[in-house]
C-alpha positions as CSV (number, residue, x, y, z in Angstrom):
1,M,21.7,2.2,18.7
2,A,22.6,3.3,14.9
3,R,22.3,-0.3,13.8
4,H,18.5,0.0,14.8
5,D,17.7,3.4,13.1
6,S,16.5,1.6,9.9
7,S,13.6,3.3,7.7
8,A,10.3,2.8,8.2
9,E,9.6,0.5,5.3
10,D,12.8,-1.7,6.3
11,Q,10.6,-2.4,9.5
12,A,7.6,-2.7,8.1
13,L,9.2,-5.6,6.1
14,D,10.8,-6.9,9.2
15,R,7.1,-7.0,11.1
16,L,5.4,-8.8,8.3
17,P,4.2,-12.5,9.5
18,K,5.7,-15.3,8.2
19,A,3.1,-17.8,6.5
20,K,3.1,-21.4,6.3
21,L,5.0,-23.3,3.8
22,N,2.4,-25.8,2.4
23,R,1.1,-26.8,-1.1
24,E,-1.9,-24.3,-1.2
25,S,0.4,-21.4,0.0
26,L,3.0,-22.3,-2.7
27,R,0.6,-22.9,-5.4
28,E,-0.7,-19.1,-4.4
29,T,2.7,-17.8,-4.5
30,L,3.7,-19.5,-8.0
31,S,0.5,-17.8,-9.3
32,L,2.8,-14.9,-9.6
33,Y,4.5,-16.2,-12.8
34,G,1.6,-15.2,-14.2
35,Y,3.3,-11.4,-13.9
36,V,6.5,-12.6,-15.0
37,R,5.1,-14.5,-18.2
38,P,5.2,-11.4,-20.2
39,Y,8.9,-11.4,-19.7
40,R,9.6,-14.7,-19.7
41,T,12.2,-14.7,-22.4
42,R,14.5,-12.2,-20.3
43,F,13.7,-14.3,-17.2
44,Y,14.8,-17.4,-18.5
45,S,18.1,-15.8,-20.3
46,G,18.7,-14.1,-16.8
47,L,18.2,-18.0,-15.0
48,A,20.5,-19.4,-17.7
49,T,23.4,-16.7,-16.9
50,L,22.6,-17.2,-13.2
51,L,23.3,-20.8,-13.5
52,V,26.3,-20.2,-15.8
53,S,28.0,-17.8,-13.0
54,A,27.1,-20.3,-10.4
55,S,28.8,-23.1,-12.1
56,L,31.8,-21.0,-12.9
57,G,31.7,-20.2,-9.6
58,L,32.0,-23.5,-8.5
59,A,34.8,-24.1,-11.1
60,F,37.0,-21.6,-9.1
61,P,38.1,-23.9,-6.2
62,L,38.8,-26.2,-8.8
63,L,41.2,-24.3,-10.8
64,A,42.9,-22.9,-7.9
65,G,44.1,-25.6,-6.7
66,A,45.3,-27.2,-9.8
67,M,46.8,-23.9,-10.1
68,I,48.7,-24.9,-6.8
69,D,49.3,-28.1,-8.0
70,A,51.0,-27.1,-11.4
71,A,53.3,-24.7,-9.6
72,L,54.5,-27.8,-7.2
73,R,54.6,-30.4,-10.2
74,P,57.2,-30.0,-13.0
75,G,54.7,-31.8,-15.2
76,G,51.7,-29.1,-14.1
77,A,48.3,-30.4,-12.9
78,V,45.5,-32.8,-14.2
79,V,42.4,-30.8,-14.4
80,P,39.3,-32.8,-15.3
81,L,37.7,-32.6,-18.7
82,L,41.2,-30.8,-20.0
83,G,43.7,-33.2,-19.2
84,A,47.4,-31.9,-17.9
85,L,48.3,-28.1,-17.8
86,T,50.6,-25.9,-16.7
87,L,51.1,-23.1,-14.7
88,N,50.3,-19.9,-17.0
89,Q,47.4,-22.6,-18.7
90,V,45.8,-23.0,-15.5
91,A,46.2,-19.2,-14.6
92,A,44.8,-18.0,-17.9
93,L,41.8,-20.6,-17.8
94,L,41.3,-19.3,-14.1
95,A,41.1,-15.5,-15.4
96,G,38.8,-16.3,-18.2
97,S,36.5,-18.3,-15.8
98,V,36.5,-14.7,-13.7
99,T,35.9,-12.7,-16.7
100,L,33.1,-14.7,-17.9
101,Q,31.4,-15.5,-14.4
102,A,31.6,-11.7,-13.9
103,L,29.6,-10.8,-17.3
104,S,27.3,-13.7,-16.4
105,S,26.6,-12.2,-13.0
106,F,26.0,-8.7,-14.8
107,N,23.5,-10.2,-17.3
108,S,21.6,-11.9,-14.5
109,S,21.7,-9.4,-12.0
110,L,20.3,-6.9,-14.8
111,A,18.0,-9.5,-16.0
112,F,16.1,-10.4,-13.2
113,N,16.0,-6.2,-12.1
114,R,14.7,-5.9,-15.2
115,V,12.1,-8.3,-15.0
116,G,11.2,-8.1,-11.3
117,Q,10.8,-4.3,-12.0
118,S,8.3,-4.9,-14.6
119,A,6.5,-7.6,-13.0
120,L,6.1,-5.9,-9.9
121,A,5.1,-2.4,-11.6
122,D,2.1,-4.5,-13.3
123,L,1.1,-6.1,-9.9
124,R,1.2,-2.7,-8.3
125,R,-1.2,-1.0,-11.3
126,D,-3.5,-4.2,-10.6
127,C,-3.9,-3.7,-7.0
128,Y,-4.2,-0.1,-7.2
129,G,-6.8,-0.7,-9.9
130,R,-8.8,-3.0,-8.1
131,L,-8.2,-1.2,-4.9
132,I,-10.0,2.3,-6.1
133,S,-12.7,-0.2,-8.0
134,L,-13.7,-1.6,-4.6
135,P,-17.4,-0.8,-3.5
136,M,-17.6,1.6,-0.1
137,A,-18.8,-1.5,1.6
138,F,-15.1,-3.0,1.7
139,F,-13.6,0.6,2.7
140,G,-16.1,0.5,5.6
141,Q,-14.8,-2.5,7.0
142,R,-10.9,-1.6,6.4
143,R,-8.2,0.5,7.9
144,V,-6.9,3.1,5.4
145,G,-2.9,2.0,6.7
146,E,-3.8,-1.9,5.9
147,L,-4.8,-1.1,2.3
148,T,-1.9,1.0,1.5
149,S,0.3,-1.9,3.4
150,R,-1.0,-4.1,0.5
151,V,0.2,-1.7,-2.7
152,S,3.5,-1.1,-0.4
153,T,5.1,-3.1,1.9
154,D,3.6,-6.5,0.9
155,I,4.8,-5.8,-2.9
156,A,8.0,-4.5,-1.5
157,Q,8.2,-7.8,-0.2
158,I,7.7,-9.4,-3.1
159,E,10.0,-7.3,-5.1
160,G,13.1,-8.5,-2.8
161,A,12.1,-12.1,-3.5
162,L,11.8,-11.7,-7.3
163,I,14.7,-9.7,-7.5
164,D,17.2,-11.0,-4.6
165,A,15.8,-14.0,-2.9
166,L,15.0,-16.0,-5.9
167,P,18.3,-15.7,-7.9
168,Q,20.2,-16.0,-3.9
169,L,17.9,-19.3,-3.8
170,C,19.0,-20.6,-7.2
171,R,22.7,-19.5,-6.6
172,Q,23.2,-21.2,-3.0
173,S,21.3,-24.3,-3.8
174,L,23.6,-24.9,-6.6
175,F,26.8,-23.9,-4.3
176,L,25.4,-26.0,-1.7
177,V,25.0,-29.5,-3.8
178,G,27.9,-28.9,-6.1
179,G,30.0,-28.0,-3.5
180,I,29.0,-31.1,-1.2
181,T,29.7,-33.0,-4.4
182,L,33.0,-31.7,-5.3
183,I,34.4,-32.0,-1.5
184,S,33.3,-35.7,-1.2
185,L,35.2,-36.4,-4.7
186,T,38.2,-34.5,-3.2
187,S,38.5,-36.2,-0.2
188,G,35.9,-38.3,1.4
189,R,37.5,-38.9,5.0
190,L,38.2,-34.8,5.5
191,T,34.1,-34.4,4.0
192,L,33.2,-36.3,6.9
193,V,35.1,-34.1,9.3
194,M,34.0,-30.8,8.0
195,L,30.6,-32.0,7.7
196,G,30.8,-33.0,11.5
197,T,31.5,-29.5,12.4
198,L,28.5,-27.8,10.6
199,P,25.7,-28.7,12.8
200,F,27.1,-27.1,15.7
201,L,27.4,-23.6,13.6
202,I,23.5,-24.0,12.2
203,A,22.2,-24.8,15.7
204,A,24.1,-21.5,16.7
205,A,23.0,-19.5,14.1
206,V,19.2,-20.8,14.5
207,F,19.4,-20.2,18.1
208,F,20.7,-16.9,18.2
209,G,19.0,-15.2,14.8
210,R,15.8,-16.1,16.9
211,R,16.6,-14.1,19.9
212,L,18.3,-11.1,18.0
213,R,15.3,-10.9,15.6
214,R,13.5,-10.6,18.7
215,Y,15.2,-8.3,20.8
216,S,15.4,-6.1,17.3
217,R,11.8,-6.5,16.8
218,E,11.3,-5.0,20.4
219,T,13.9,-2.3,19.9
220,Q,12.1,-1.3,16.9
221,D,8.6,-1.2,18.5
222,Q,9.9,0.7,21.4
223,L,11.5,3.3,19.0
224,A,8.2,3.6,17.1
225,A,6.7,4.7,20.6
226,T,8.9,7.1,21.0
227,N,8.4,8.8,17.4
228,T,4.5,8.5,18.2
229,I,5.3,10.7,21.1
230,V,7.5,13.2,19.4
231,E,4.8,13.2,16.6
232,E,2.1,13.9,19.0
233,T,3.8,16.4,21.0
234,L,4.5,18.4,17.9
235,Q,1.1,18.2,16.3
236,A,-0.1,19.4,19.5
237,I,2.7,21.7,20.5
238,A,0.2,24.5,21.2
239,S,-1.6,22.9,24.0
240,V,1.5,21.6,25.6
241,K,2.8,25.5,26.1
242,A,-0.7,26.5,27.2
243,F,-1.0,23.6,29.4
244,A,3.2,24.4,30.6
245,N,3.6,20.6,30.2
246,E,6.8,20.5,28.1
247,A,8.4,18.9,31.6
248,F,5.7,16.3,31.6
249,E,6.3,15.4,28.1
250,L,10.1,15.3,28.3
251,G,9.7,12.5,31.6
252,R,7.3,10.6,28.9
253,Y,9.8,10.7,26.5
254,H,12.3,9.9,28.8
255,Q,10.6,6.9,30.1
256,A,10.0,5.7,26.5
257,N,13.8,6.4,25.3
258,S,14.9,4.3,28.3
259,R,12.8,1.2,26.8
260,V,14.6,1.6,23.8
261,L,18.0,1.6,25.5
262,A,16.9,-1.6,27.5
263,A,16.1,-3.3,24.7
264,A,18.9,-2.3,22.4
265,L,21.4,-3.1,24.9
266,S,19.5,-6.8,25.6
267,A,20.5,-7.1,21.8
268,A,23.8,-5.9,21.9
269,R,24.6,-8.5,24.6
270,W,23.0,-11.5,22.8
271,R,24.9,-10.3,19.8
272,A,28.5,-9.9,21.6
273,V,27.6,-13.6,22.7
274,F,26.8,-14.9,19.4
275,V,29.9,-13.6,17.6
276,A,31.9,-14.8,20.2
277,F,30.8,-18.1,20.1
278,F,30.8,-18.0,16.4
279,I,34.1,-17.1,16.4
280,V,35.1,-20.2,18.5
281,A,32.7,-22.4,16.4
282,L,33.8,-21.3,13.3
283,F,37.7,-21.3,13.7
284,G,37.5,-24.0,16.1
285,G,36.1,-26.2,12.9
286,I,38.2,-24.4,10.6
287,V,41.4,-25.7,12.9
288,I,40.0,-29.4,13.2
289,V,39.8,-29.3,9.4
290,L,43.0,-27.9,8.9
291,W,44.7,-30.0,11.3
292,F,43.1,-33.2,9.9
293,G,43.8,-32.0,6.6
294,A,47.4,-31.1,6.9
295,G,48.0,-34.8,8.5
296,L,46.6,-36.1,5.1
297,L,48.5,-33.5,3.5
298,Q,51.9,-35.1,5.0
299,A,50.6,-38.6,4.5
300,G,50.4,-37.8,1.1
301,T,46.8,-39.1,0.7
302,I,46.1,-35.4,-0.5
303,T,48.0,-32.8,-2.3
304,A,48.3,-28.9,-1.5
305,G,46.1,-28.6,-4.3
306,Q,43.3,-30.5,-3.2
307,M,43.8,-29.2,0.2
308,T,43.2,-25.7,-1.0
309,R,40.4,-26.9,-3.0
310,F,38.7,-28.3,-0.4
311,G,39.0,-25.4,2.0
312,L,37.4,-23.2,-0.8
313,Y,34.6,-25.1,-1.2
314,T,34.1,-25.3,2.4
315,I,33.3,-21.9,2.6
316,F,31.1,-22.4,-0.1
317,V,29.0,-25.0,1.3
318,A,29.0,-22.9,4.6
319,G,27.9,-19.6,3.1
320,A,25.4,-21.4,1.6
321,M,24.1,-23.1,4.9
322,G,24.7,-19.7,6.2
323,Q,22.1,-18.2,4.1
324,S,19.7,-21.1,4.0
325,A,17.8,-19.7,7.3
326,E,17.3,-16.0,6.2
327,L,16.2,-17.4,2.3
328,F,13.9,-19.6,4.4
329,S,12.4,-16.6,6.6
330,Q,12.2,-14.3,3.4
331,I,10.1,-17.0,1.5
332,Q,7.6,-17.5,4.5
333,K,7.3,-13.5,4.1
334,T,6.9,-13.8,0.7
335,V,4.2,-16.2,1.0
336,G,2.1,-14.4,3.5
337,A,2.8,-11.0,1.6
338,T,1.6,-13.1,-1.8
339,Q,-1.7,-14.5,-0.2
340,R,-2.7,-11.0,1.2
341,V,-2.0,-9.4,-2.2
342,R,-4.0,-12.0,-3.8
343,E,-6.6,-11.6,-1.4
344,L,-6.9,-8.1,-2.5
345,L,-7.4,-8.5,-6.2
346,R,-9.9,-11.3,-5.6
347,E,-12.2,-8.7,-4.2
348,P,-15.4,-7.9,-6.2
349,A,-15.1,-4.9,-8.0
350,E,-17.6,-2.3,-9.2
351,N,-17.8,-1.7,-12.8
352,A,-17.6,2.1,-12.4
353,V,-16.2,2.4,-15.9
354,D,-18.5,4.6,-18.3
355,P,-19.8,3.0,-21.3
356,D,-18.8,3.8,-24.9
357,A,-21.6,5.2,-27.3
358,A,-22.7,1.6,-28.4
359,T,-23.4,0.2,-25.3
360,R,-25.4,3.5,-24.2
361,A,-27.6,2.9,-27.5
362,R,-28.2,-0.5,-26.5
363,L,-29.4,0.4,-22.7
364,D,-31.2,3.4,-24.1
365,L,-29.8,5.7,-22.2
366,P,-30.4,9.3,-22.5
367,A,-27.9,11.7,-23.2
368,R,-28.7,13.4,-19.5
369,L,-30.7,12.4,-16.8
370,Q,-33.9,14.5,-16.3
371,G,-33.7,14.5,-12.4
372,A,-36.0,12.5,-11.2
373,V,-35.7,10.6,-8.4
374,A,-37.7,8.5,-5.8
375,F,-37.2,6.4,-2.7
376,E,-40.0,3.5,-2.2
377,H,-40.0,1.6,1.1
378,V,-36.3,1.9,1.5
379,N,-34.4,-0.1,4.4
380,F,-31.0,0.1,4.7
381,R,-28.6,-1.4,7.0
382,Y,-24.3,-0.6,6.7
383,P,-22.7,-4.1,6.3
384,S,-20.0,-3.1,8.7
385,R,-22.9,-2.6,11.1
386,P,-25.5,-5.0,10.3
387,E,-27.1,-4.9,13.7
388,I,-28.5,-1.2,13.3
389,Q,-31.2,-0.4,11.0
390,V,-30.5,3.0,9.3
391,L,-33.2,3.7,7.1
392,R,-36.6,2.7,7.7
393,D,-39.4,2.3,5.0
394,L,-38.1,5.3,3.5
395,N,-40.1,7.3,0.8
396,L,-39.2,10.3,-0.9
397,A,-39.1,11.8,-4.0
398,A,-37.8,14.8,-5.9
399,Q,-39.2,16.0,-9.2
400,P,-36.4,17.1,-12.0
401,G,-35.3,20.6,-10.7
402,E,-36.6,20.5,-7.8
403,R,-34.5,21.7,-4.6
404,I,-35.0,18.9,-1.6
405,A,-33.3,19.8,1.8
406,L,-33.0,17.1,4.2
407,V,-32.9,17.7,7.9
408,G,-32.9,15.9,11.3
409,P,-31.2,14.8,14.4
410,S,-27.4,13.6,13.9
411,G,-27.6,10.1,12.6
412,A,-31.3,10.1,11.3
413,G,-30.1,8.7,8.0
414,K,-29.4,12.2,5.9
415,S,-26.1,11.0,4.5
416,T,-27.1,7.4,3.9
417,I,-29.8,8.6,1.5
418,T,-27.4,10.4,-0.6
419,A,-25.1,7.5,-0.1
420,L,-27.7,5.2,-1.7
421,L,-28.3,8.0,-4.5
422,L,-24.6,7.6,-5.4
423,R,-24.8,4.0,-5.0
424,F,-22.4,3.4,-3.0
425,Y,-24.5,0.9,-1.3
426,A,-27.6,-0.7,-2.8
427,P,-30.9,-1.0,-0.8
428,E,-31.6,-3.8,1.5
429,S,-35.1,-4.0,0.6
430,G,-37.1,-1.4,-1.6
431,R,-36.7,0.6,-5.0
432,L,-34.6,3.7,-5.7
433,L,-35.6,5.2,-9.1
434,I,-34.2,7.5,-11.1
435,D,-36.4,9.0,-13.9
436,G,-38.4,6.0,-13.3
437,R,-36.1,3.4,-14.1
438,D,-34.4,1.5,-11.3
439,A,-30.8,2.8,-10.5
440,G,-28.9,-0.7,-10.6
441,S,-30.1,-0.5,-14.3
442,Y,-27.9,2.0,-15.2
443,P,-24.2,1.6,-15.7
444,L,-22.9,2.6,-12.2
445,G,-19.8,4.8,-14.1
446,W,-22.3,6.5,-16.4
447,L,-24.8,7.2,-13.3
448,R,-22.4,8.7,-11.2
449,G,-21.2,11.0,-14.1
450,Q,-25.1,12.6,-14.0
451,M,-23.8,13.3,-10.2
452,A,-21.9,15.5,-8.2
453,I,-21.3,16.3,-4.6
454,V,-19.9,19.5,-2.8
455,P,-18.9,18.2,0.6
456,Q,-19.0,19.9,4.0
457,D,-15.2,19.2,4.3
458,V,-13.6,19.6,0.9
459,L,-10.4,17.5,0.7
460,L,-8.5,19.0,-2.5
461,F,-5.4,16.8,-4.1
462,G,-2.2,18.1,-3.7
463,G,-1.7,19.3,-7.0
464,T,-2.6,22.8,-8.8
465,I,-5.9,24.9,-8.5
466,A,-6.7,24.3,-12.0
467,E,-6.2,20.5,-12.0
468,N,-8.8,20.5,-8.8
469,I,-11.3,21.6,-11.0
470,R,-10.7,19.9,-14.0
471,Y,-11.0,17.1,-11.7
472,G,-14.9,17.2,-12.7
473,R,-14.4,16.9,-16.1
474,P,-10.9,15.4,-17.0
475,G,-9.6,16.8,-20.5
476,A,-11.4,20.2,-19.8
477,D,-9.6,23.0,-21.6
478,D,-8.3,26.2,-19.8
479,A,-11.3,28.5,-21.1
480,A,-14.1,26.2,-19.3
481,I,-11.9,25.7,-16.3
482,R,-11.6,29.6,-15.8
483,E,-15.7,30.2,-16.8
484,A,-16.3,27.1,-14.1
485,A,-14.3,29.4,-11.6
486,R,-15.9,32.5,-12.5
487,L,-19.5,31.2,-11.7
488,A,-18.4,29.4,-8.3
489,N,-16.8,33.2,-7.1
490,A,-13.8,31.7,-7.3
491,D,-12.1,33.2,-10.3
492,E,-11.1,36.7,-8.5
493,F,-9.1,35.3,-5.5
494,I,-7.3,32.7,-7.8
495,R,-6.1,35.3,-10.0
496,A,-4.9,37.1,-6.8
497,F,-2.0,34.4,-6.4
498,P,1.3,34.9,-8.2
499,E,0.9,31.7,-9.7
500,G,-2.6,32.2,-10.6
501,Y,-4.4,28.6,-11.7
502,A,-1.1,27.0,-11.3
503,T,-1.2,27.8,-7.5
504,L,-0.6,24.5,-5.8
505,V,-2.8,24.0,-2.8
506,G,-0.6,21.9,-1.0
507,D,-1.7,18.3,1.2
508,R,-5.6,18.1,1.3
509,G,-5.7,21.8,-0.2
510,I,-4.1,23.3,3.4
511,K,-2.9,26.2,1.5
512,L,-6.6,27.6,0.8
513,S,-9.1,29.1,3.4
514,G,-12.4,26.8,4.1
515,G,-14.4,29.2,1.7
516,Q,-11.9,29.0,-1.0
517,R,-11.9,25.2,-0.8
518,Q,-15.8,25.2,-1.2
519,R,-15.5,27.3,-4.0
520,V,-13.0,25.3,-6.2
521,A,-15.1,22.4,-5.1
522,I,-18.1,24.0,-6.8
523,A,-16.2,25.1,-9.5
524,R,-15.5,21.4,-10.2
525,A,-19.3,20.6,-9.6
526,I,-20.0,23.4,-12.2
527,L,-17.4,22.1,-14.6
528,K,-19.0,18.3,-14.5
529,N,-22.3,20.1,-15.2
530,P,-24.5,17.1,-13.5
531,A,-28.1,16.8,-13.4
532,I,-28.4,16.0,-9.5
533,L,-26.3,17.6,-7.2
534,I,-26.0,16.8,-3.4
535,L,-24.6,19.3,-1.2
536,D,-23.4,18.3,2.1
537,E,-23.5,20.9,4.6
538,A,-21.5,22.9,2.1
539,T,-21.8,26.4,3.5
540,S,-21.7,24.9,7.8
541,S,-18.4,26.0,9.1
542,L,-17.7,29.5,7.0
543,D,-17.8,32.9,8.3
544,S,-20.2,35.2,6.8
545,E,-18.5,36.7,3.9
546,G,-17.4,33.5,2.9
547,E,-20.8,32.0,3.3
548,R,-22.2,34.9,1.3
549,L,-19.9,33.9,-1.4
550,V,-20.4,30.4,-1.6
551,Q,-24.1,30.8,-1.3
552,L,-24.3,33.1,-4.3
553,A,-21.9,30.1,-6.1
554,L,-24.2,27.6,-5.2
555,D,-27.5,29.5,-6.4
556,R,-26.0,29.4,-9.8
557,L,-24.8,25.8,-9.4
558,M,-28.3,24.8,-8.3
559,E,-30.2,26.3,-11.5
560,G,-32.1,23.7,-13.5
561,R,-30.7,20.7,-11.4
562,T,-32.3,18.4,-8.9
563,T,-30.4,19.0,-5.9
564,F,-30.5,17.1,-2.4
565,I,-29.2,19.8,0.4
566,I,-28.4,18.0,3.7
567,A,-28.1,21.0,6.0
568,H,-28.2,21.5,9.6
569,R,-28.3,25.4,9.7
570,L,-31.9,25.7,8.7
571,A,-31.6,29.2,7.5
572,T,-29.7,28.2,4.7
573,I,-32.4,26.1,3.5
574,R,-35.3,28.5,3.5
575,D,-35.7,28.9,-0.2
576,A,-36.0,25.0,-0.9
577,N,-39.0,23.7,-2.9
578,R,-39.3,20.9,-0.2
579,I,-37.7,20.0,3.3
580,A,-37.8,16.2,4.5
581,V,-37.3,15.6,8.3
582,I,-35.7,12.6,8.8
583,D,-35.7,10.8,11.9
584,G,-35.4,7.6,12.7
585,G,-34.5,6.7,9.3
586,R,-37.5,7.3,7.7
587,V,-39.6,10.6,6.4
588,V,-41.8,12.1,9.3
589,E,-42.6,15.7,8.4
590,S,-42.2,17.1,4.7
591,G,-43.3,20.9,3.2
592,T,-42.3,24.3,2.9
593,H,-40.4,26.4,5.4
594,D,-43.7,28.2,6.3
595,E,-45.9,24.8,6.3
596,L,-43.3,23.1,8.8
597,S,-42.8,26.0,11.1
598,A,-46.6,26.5,11.4
599,R,-47.1,23.0,13.0
600,P,-46.8,23.6,16.4
601,D,-46.0,20.0,17.6
602,G,-43.5,19.3,14.5
603,L,-39.7,18.0,14.8
604,Y,-39.2,20.9,12.2
605,R,-40.5,23.6,14.3
606,H,-38.6,21.8,17.7
607,L,-35.3,22.0,15.5
608,S,-35.9,25.9,14.7
609,S,-36.7,26.9,18.2
610,L,-33.4,25.2,19.3
611,Q,-31.3,27.3,16.6
612,F,-33.2,30.8,16.6
613,G,-33.2,30.9,20.5
614,Q,-37.2,31.4,20.4
615,A,-40.0,29.2,19.5
616,L,-41.8,30.4,16.6
617,E,-45.0,32.3,16.6
618,K,-48.0,30.4,15.7
């Protein structure tokens, strides 16, 4: 079982699909050289020293055989290109080659690691930069786990190829070609005997390797299923105990664990058969080669040194062939990973960079928006759900500084209106005007810089409270952060923490209460000082005291800003300048609370009666 307790990353790498090797896929993979190019000097240095190291490795059997011949012959041994050498001379040459090989291997390993890690750091940066710059339509059609895999598992596979597989491929290719050439020069007859035994070993390795990988993958899948059961049980431990279902969960885990054991034992049986077969085939082949070689040695056809040289070169060739299947599999996975990463990098991105002063002047951008907003005959469908029309001929306008409340049944299109306002999406038809200009004419980064949103479910970043508030205006000083917190009614509870503004909020802000998270989000919006504000059910999940404090902070925040308020709790929007009732993707009613409540058959009056438990008086 211990053999299968690999890390989650190793399991993910093992499950990577293998791509077909063709001209197009290889061209795609070779495009990664663009990330190596800035470090090409070190890369070529590593490649050169790798070739030196491999060449010296091939010289080792030659010198080892020569040393044996020098010991057995009074006149020494004849070494190609060097002539006759004594035993001590051969030993010194062998020691020098080993030392030089070690130094070359050190340089090549260090060079490939530095180049690989540097290139991959650039690739990760580009992938993450492209990922966060993609439009919301892209994220609506992808899973988070899939996207995370692009910048983790796929790049980890490419990392393994650059740092390990590529050097190994070069080294083993040289060992294979050079080894076969040198054993052929040593003894052609013995080479034919040796090569005759290799097909059986290769066929066995391929046959057993496929089955072992299949059973290993099955074991990992079953083990992942047991881990899922453990995770689900612990996350819902209160429900498990409340329903007294400990025995049920234990039985569920036992069944999954039994499947893991069965898969692991199947893999173990195949592994045991493979080991036994490999020992018989490998050592049987060695016995055949040694027997035939001993006959040649006895007949004086070859020397003892040549026999030694032949044996060592045979090990080199066998090792290179043994690694070829794994290297080929790694290359297939790398090609697939490269295709997925390149696919991400080719996705069209948003240009959400705030333009410089010169660009702002050229585009005639004001220092600050006034906040006038108008939706004119807007129609919209989400790209992930093109069959559903969300907005239908929507007309809605807000004057600078107005508070517009959006109410209506779930799915009416309220959140979609704010998504279009933030330009997460573009209208299918119709126009969105901001200060009389088409919203699409504004630079995206600048326009979003003029807006802020306080959502219903605030997800804070895992840093400090100060860092989360500063997110509204990166670079703001501590005094500005404290003032924003004071206006958001957050300063008091923040100072009550021992670490104050340096308090870590935990994953997604879990260490803070819902009201505290809301006030931190409000402080962030105050610090940003937007012209247009979006409040998305900002007080819906709070208790009475928390709602009171948050509402006071929101009142301060809304002063002088055009505000769109999405609300299901109608009591929170009585003071809005105008209430727009959305139903079926269009505005069906518009007016103040009193005006809409006075309509006997109006949707707003109906929603009010449902919330307050009684019909409004006429």
